[in-house]
C-alpha positions in Angstrom: -21.7 14.3 -4.9 -20.3 12.0 -2.2 -19.5 13.2 1.3 -15.8 13.9 1.9 -13.8 11.8 4.3 -13.3 13.2 7.8 -10.0 15.0 8.6 -7.2 13.0 10.2 -3.7 13.7 11.7 -0.4 12.0 11.3 2.9 12.3 13.1 6.1 12.8 11.1 9.7 12.6 12.4 12.3 13.7 10.0 14.6 10.9 9.0 12.4 8.0 10.3 10.4 7.3 7.2 6.9 8.2 6.3 4.0 8.4 8.7 1.6 5.5 8.5 -1.0 5.8 11.2 -4.1 8.0 10.7 -5.2 9.5 14.1 -8.9 10.4 14.0 -8.5 12.8 16.9 -6.0 15.7 17.0 -5.4 15.0 20.7 -4.3 11.4 19.9 -1.7 12.7 17.4 -0.3 15.1 20.0 -0.1 12.3 22.5 1.8 10.1 20.0 4.1 13.0 19.1 5.0 13.5 22.8 5.6 9.8 23.1 7.9 9.7 20.2 9.9 12.7 21.4 10.3 11.2 24.8 12.0 8.1 23.1 14.7 10.2 21.5 13.3 12.1 18.6 14.4 15.7 18.5 11.0 16.9 17.3 7.8 15.6 15.9 5.5 17.2 13.4 1.8 16.8 13.6 0.3 16.9 10.1 -3.3 17.5 9.4 -5.0 16.3 6.2 -7.1 19.2 4.9 -7.9 18.1 1.3 -8.4 15.0 -0.7 -7.7 14.9 -4.4 -9.1 12.0 -6.4 -9.8 11.0 -10.0 -13.3 11.5 -11.1 -14.6 10.6 -14.6 -13.7 14.1 -15.6 -12.1 16.3 -14.4 -9.8 15.6 -11.4 -11.4 17.2 -8.4 -10.3 18.3 -4.9 -12.5 18.7 -1.9 -12.0 20.3 1.5 -12.2 17.7 4.3 -14.9 18.1 6.9 -13.8 19.1 10.3 -15.4 17.7 13.5 
């Protein structure tokens, strides 16, 4: 079985589209969230990836992502 990808965090602001940047450190995502709020966003959500679901030959599997 292959090793699961490391966890990552993304910052989401409602009404501004989907998050696109994967922060590899939680602290970096919090810094980015604070920066975005300081530019006029009412609030920013820090989202943490906890699972990856992917197609295997059979069946579809889900794996818990590794933490640091």
